[in-house]
C-alpha positions in Angstrom: 14.6 5.7 6.0 11.5 5.4 8.6 13.6 7.5 11.0 15.3 10.4 8.9 15.3 14.1 9.7 14.2 13.7 13.2 11.6 12.1 15.4 8.4 11.5 14.6 5.1 12.0 16.3 5.5 9.5 19.2 1.6 8.2 18.0 3.8 7.3 14.8 4.6 3.7 15.3 8.3 3.7 12.8 8.9 0.0 13.8 5.3 -0.7 13.2 5.5 1.2 10.0 9.1 -1.2 9.4 7.8 -4.5 10.0 4.1 -3.7 7.9 6.1 -2.8 4.6 8.3 -6.2 5.2 5.1 -8.0 5.0 3.8 -6.1 1.7 7.2 -6.6 -0.2 7.6 -9.3 1.0 4.3 -10.8 0.2 4.9 -8.5 -3.5 7.6 -10.6 -4.1 5.8 -13.4 -3.9 3.1 -12.1 -6.6 5.8 -11.1 -9.0 7.3 -14.2 -8.8 4.3 -15.8 -9.1 4.0 -14.0 -12.1 7.1 -15.0 -13.6 8.4 -11.5 -13.6 12.0 -11.0 -14.4 14.5 -10.9 -11.5 14.4 -7.1 -11.8 10.8 -6.9 -11.3 10.6 -9.0 -8.2 12.8 -7.3 -6.7 11.5 -3.9 -7.7 7.9 -5.3 -6.5 9.4 -6.2 -3.2 10.6 -2.4 -2.6 7.9 -0.5 -3.4 6.3 -3.0 -1.1 8.4 -2.3 1.7 8.3 1.0 1.1 4.7 2.2 1.0 4.7 4.0 3.9 7.7 5.7 3.7 5.7 9.3 3.2 4.2 8.3 6.2 6.4 9.9 8.9 7.7 13.1 7.4 3.8 14.1 5.9 3.1 13.2 10.2 6.0 15.7 11.4 5.4 18.4 8.9 1.6 18.7 10.2 1.3 16.0 13.6 -2.4 18.4 14.0 -3.6 16.7 10.4 -1.8 13.7 11.0 -3.8 13.4 15.0 -6.8 13.5 12.5 -6.4 11.1 10.6 -5.4 8.7 12.9 -8.6 9.8 15.0 -10.7 9.4 11.8 -8.9 5.9 11.0 -10.2 4.6 14.9 -13.7 5.9 14.1 -14.2 4.3 11.2 -12.2 0.8 12.8 -15.7 1.2 15.5 -17.5 1.5 12.4 -16.7 -2.2 11.3 -18.1 -3.8 13.8 -20.8 -2.2 12.0 -20.0 -4.1 8.8 -18.2 -1.3 7.2 -14.8 -2.3 6.3 -12.0 0.4 5.3 -10.2 0.0 2.2 -7.0 1.7 0.9 -9.0 4.3 -1.5 -11.0 5.6 1.9 -7.0 5.4 3.2 -6.2 8.0 0.3 -9.2 10.3 0.8 -8.6 10.5 4.5 -4.9 11.6 3.9 -5.8 13.4 0.8 -7.8 15.5 2.9 -5.6 16.1 5.8 -2.0 16.6 4.5 -3.3 17.3 0.6 -1.4 13.9 -1.1 -1.4 10.5 0.2 1.1 9.1 2.0 2.1 6.5 -1.2 2.3 10.1 -3.6 4.8 11.8 -0.9 7.0 8.1 -0.6 6.6 8.4 -4.3 8.0 12.1 -4.8 10.5 10.8 -2.2 12.1 7.8 -3.7 12.4 9.9 -7.1 14.0 12.5 -5.4 16.6 9.6 -4.4 16.8 8.3 -7.4 15.0 4.7 -7.3 13.8 3.5 -10.3 10.3 4.4 -12.1 8.6 1.1 -11.7 9.0 1.6 -7.7 8.0 5.2 -8.5 5.1 4.6 -10.4 3.4 1.0 -8.3 3.5 4.1 -5.1 2.2 7.0 -7.2 -0.6 5.0 -8.7 -1.6 3.9 -5.4 -4.6 2.8 -4.6 -4.5 0.9 -8.5 -8.3 -0.6 -8.3 -8.7 -3.0 -11.7 -12.4 -3.0 -10.8 -12.2 1.2 -11.7 -12.2 2.7 -15.5 -8.7 4.5 -14.5 -7.3 1.6 -12.4 -8.1 -0.6 -14.8 -5.3 -0.2 -17.0 -3.1 0.5 -14.2 0.6 -1.6 -14.6 0.8 -5.0 -13.4 3.5 -4.0 -10.8 1.2 -1.0 -8.9 -2.3 -4.1 -9.3 0.4 -6.3 -7.4 1.2 -3.6 -5.4 -2.4 -2.4 -4.1 -3.2 -6.3 -3.5 -0.8 -7.0 -0.9 -1.1 -4.2 0.4 -5.1 -4.9 1.3 -4.3 -8.3 2.0 -1.6 -6.4 4.7 -3.4 -3.6 5.7 -7.0 -4.7 5.8 -7.4 -8.2 5.8 -11.4 -8.0 5.7 -11.7 -5.6 2.7 -13.0 -7.2 -0.1 -10.3 -7.7 -3.1 -11.2 -5.9 -6.4 -11.5 -7.7 -9.5 -12.2 -7.1 -13.3 -14.3 -9.4 -15.5 -11.1 -8.9 -18.1 -7.9 -7.3 -17.7 -4.5 -8.4 -16.0 -6.3 -9.0 -12.9 -9.2 -11.4 -13.9 -10.8 -13.7 -10.9 -8.3 -16.5 -12.0 -5.7 -14.6 -11.4 -7.0 -13.1 -7.9 -7.7 -16.6 -6.8 -4.0 -17.8 -7.1 -3.0 -14.2 -5.5 -5.7 -15.0 -2.4 -4.3 -18.3 -2.0 -0.7 -17.4 -1.4 -1.5 -14.2 0.2 -2.8 -17.6 2.3 0.4 -19.2 2.2 2.8 -16.5 2.8 0.8 -14.3 5.7 -0.4 -17.1 7.8 3.7 -18.9 7.9 4.5 -15.5 9.6 
């Protein structure tokens, strides 16, 4: 899927995208199982995690200059991380919107919708990043919260995981999810 539509820009490693997607998908599936979700909901969580970066090759192919600007900005942010500023999903999304005109997850959700994927998978991507501490994200569907947690754990492991005092992703659930993430990600 990451190679459809021709070759991506040389600076985009589709193999790395696929590997990261598998890690996020495996963690999302693990969390969904931990929550006791139905078999179909567990599969949807896995697919949403596996395909969360699906929009990136399409956007990078369509606008290589924007992709180069994003890579440059991310490199600068990585340098800032040494001074204590930790990048996060919201910052990633804002950067993508500023350069591409939409986030990678929204583009991926659009493509998956066109290809006939089910509404739970499409919605989990479209609602990214879901932040339970944000009044707008606190009411996000549990699948979107699982996907955001899995993305943060894999893509930004040093970033703090947001938690809401009430709602689905409360402190007790966060602790359980962090334990599951630690177990799964250290086994790889």
